[in-house]
C-alpha positions as CSV (number, residue, x, y, z in Angstrom):
1,M,-21.8,-5.1,-15.9
2,S,-19.5,-6.5,-13.9
3,E,-20.0,-6.5,-10.4
4,Q,-17.4,-4.0,-9.3
5,E,-18.8,-1.9,-12.0
6,T,-22.3,-2.1,-10.2
7,K,-21.0,-1.3,-6.9
8,I,-19.1,1.5,-8.2
9,R,-22.7,2.9,-9.8
10,E,-24.5,2.1,-6.5
11,V,-21.8,4.2,-4.2
12,L,-21.7,7.3,-6.6
13,E,-25.8,6.7,-6.5
14,E,-26.0,7.4,-2.7
15,L,-23.1,10.3,-3.0
16,R,-25.1,12.3,-5.6
17,G,-27.9,13.4,-2.7
18,A,-24.5,15.7,-0.9
19,L,-24.1,16.8,-4.1
20,Q,-27.5,18.2,-5.2
21,N,-27.7,19.3,-1.6
22,D,-25.1,22.2,-2.6
23,G,-27.3,22.6,-6.1
24,G,-24.8,19.8,-8.3
25,D,-25.3,16.8,-9.7
26,L,-22.6,14.0,-11.4
27,E,-23.3,12.0,-14.4
28,I,-20.9,8.5,-14.8
29,V,-19.8,9.0,-18.4
30,A,-18.5,5.4,-18.3
31,V,-16.7,3.1,-16.2
32,D,-13.7,0.7,-17.6
33,G,-12.3,-1.8,-14.8
34,L,-11.3,0.6,-12.8
35,A,-11.3,3.9,-14.6
36,V,-14.3,6.2,-13.8
37,K,-15.3,8.9,-15.8
38,L,-17.9,11.7,-14.5
39,R,-19.0,15.1,-15.7
40,L,-20.2,17.6,-12.8
41,Q,-23.7,19.0,-13.4
42,G,-25.1,22.3,-11.9
43,A,-23.1,24.3,-9.2
44,C,-20.8,21.4,-9.0
45,G,-19.9,21.3,-12.8
46,C,-18.0,25.2,-12.5
47,C,-17.5,25.2,-8.9
48,P,-13.7,26.2,-8.3
49,H,-12.9,22.7,-5.7
50,A,-14.6,20.3,-8.4
51,T,-11.2,18.9,-8.1
52,M,-11.1,18.2,-4.4
53,T,-14.8,17.1,-4.6
54,I,-13.6,14.2,-7.2
55,K,-10.5,13.2,-5.5
56,N,-10.6,13.7,-2.1
57,G,-14.4,12.9,-1.6
58,L,-15.9,10.5,-4.8
59,E,-12.7,9.2,-5.3
60,R,-11.7,8.2,-1.8
61,I,-15.5,7.3,-0.8
62,L,-15.2,4.9,-4.1
63,R,-11.1,3.6,-3.6
64,E,-12.3,2.6,0.8
65,R,-15.7,1.2,-0.5
66,V,-14.9,-0.6,-3.4
67,N,-11.1,-0.7,-5.0
68,P,-8.4,1.4,-3.5
69,E,-7.1,1.7,-7.1
70,I,-10.3,3.4,-8.4
71,V,-9.2,6.6,-10.4
72,I,-11.8,9.3,-11.4
73,E,-11.3,11.0,-14.5
74,R,-13.5,14.8,-15.0
75,V,-15.3,14.8,-18.3
76,M,-16.1,18.5,-19.1
């Protein structure tokens, strides 16, 4: 596992708490360089705002804290 992938996983692990507080969660399906595949679970999995959670929340924070070119793809 690369240093970047380790950092991505650490940041996402920190962010899981916020999702869990809302009755949801996330599963890291894969990290391939700057491409991260996530599956939202629980309340977040069926939430109509899931795309905003990923793009404006998780992806934005990863870009700020790890690498500005990270892209998150939602996996169903």
